[in-house]
Phi, psi and omega in degrees: 000130180286156178301323180296316180293320179298315179298317180298318181295319181287315186283336183261003185294326180291325180295338181263008177293155179300133181230146178247147173284144180215148175255122179224157177257125183230154171279109185299329179292325177293319179297316180296317180295315179299318180299318180291327180288323185256355176078022177266157183253329185256154178297321179299318179295319179297314180295320180297315178296317180299317179294319177301315181291323177296314180298314180298314181297319181291320177297318178296316179301316180293322177297315180297317179298320180294318181291325184273349182279341180248121180298149178292143177278171182300321180293325178288321178293328181294334180300324180295338181269357181291144177291139180238128176262118184257107182225114179273358183055043183238029182299335182278352182272129177266089184293327179295322179291324181284316190239356183091166182292147178290144180272000000 
């Protein structure tokens, strides 16, 4: 399988999922504005992107609510006190030569 074909199969798999026709009432000006913002051409694509983003946002909101509803335990708080060694392994890079001296 060529890389192009593999990418097409992976990126297009969601587009080939079973879809049902539905009749909905929409504000066409909102659909047109959304289509222009995201670069989609069809109403179905705009609705599909909007639903994907709504689902993602709601799942994220619920995850955040779940994490923030339970206070951190002592062991979790202790992680913040651990010593951290910050090493970019960039000792060989001359940043002053690249970007100038720090002010």
